[in-house]
Steps between C-alpha positions, in 0.01 A plus 500: 500500500645839399429844666397722207343846455276658235493873459193586306183294523276611213344239284827329396688553815222362722471193275879438529491541883199272525668225289826526700326465832303196365837344393612528868710819495483747791370802321494862627350767272464871486271725292414867506137388548509280821161338413666335200742333730246424764304299240793258475492414870277203437788341307735561782668810355632729774424872454784762550456863582796619286722367223790469745290299741394272217850416375663450854623144508388411143745309277306614191311818441255509204389833365185524299443871458346736256788705348859604528442798748310267740763231469774745599296643783405161652858365464630795683250448778590128519874537513521562873347164571672302228739227587846504346435163334146570387419509125267759350300351224307765308209373288391857411467620138749780483680724254816327375747790556362562850522128577872497392567812715314343793700173471839686486404723798389202718811305405719790599332484847555126528128411436434183314237576227340308218236629261240232430190632329220258414248427231212379708191621671368419857358159418825392336693623795283301742556176286867564414430532122623755246845634426763679714802653339808588716805722452796565724811324624484136394648384838236679682230372283611145548469535885121557460425319176326212672285730713411713193411191298240415764321830426447454122438256223816612311800687636751651242832654587564767247851597595723716721403833338292661776234654288448200264196358669345848510549522124356160447192576703423797290551302181273236619234735624517688162394177335234426748349846499531510115309173480227626720464821282479295185250260661296811597490595140404155383207506741413846359506358142297202609228719658491729190443191294237325721742217607493366845794602715561150614514368150749768405732410787454127411622585145817653649567181678510317172791718369843375611631821641783321674639386170448849352708650774774237465527515121418851407655644808830325428506648153413843636783472753739436220372802298358257233180650346494278188138512385251239612212740562577828336461819698284650236259205507497502885419877492209421266364256756539753788300747287227244478503448878476879563212519264321208680555672838367831375484764771542246780813559724802283420803434721781406256400484139509879429860518619588196290342659190698823557831311536431306184425818311830651599690199395311472164580867436873416564496230248451179697158407365642186319676365811346270751249662741744415780710792360318709764821393705744646262595803703549289813746289317689795344557630847629157607 
């Protein structure tokens, strides 16, 4: 049984704390709103009045906080109670450059810190599903690898670069949020066409999106835009989509259309529609 602490018990943090207590760890938690910690008492989670009180005697301290400023503020408040051998494990989604600066600053003060953001919601956190990505000193990661593995379905160590997991979290969330935006537009098109929303989503399940990411994504990453579905033809299809939607609000397709128009005007109309990534590859 380990003595661990959770700083931040919103939806995700409380789910992590609950799961840890159920696994048999001695869990102390702190949150700005004491009632959110009090709700965990039935799982055996002990409430702390301050971050310093919460981390006192803990071997691992898990941070699940809203943003960079809050992370810095809570860490500063926790440091007076932090044991010299404790490990700070930050699951917060943060700005990469501030994450790198934070890691450097903490390392200079002898604080052991890993950034380990996650791709999971509360239900996944309770059942140890989803993905956790980690970045920081490999030797430090290896000391907690087994414990972190118990928190997630998949644990991926990304490397020593302190901000790498922060970057990867934003990359993944960009894909997730982008998919949601496009699905919203699909549902708008379905509604405008008198198609049941459930049937529209069922159709999406028939399309092998994983293979599309693997094959087309690999070509895009190489800067290979050899035509399979020409940009000009894809733009025609987007025009049809916009016409079907009419004056109903759309989340993603108007921006896609505008990007396509700029690329066609620049002479890329005969290239593959994935040429929308051409500027990203030029910068690389």
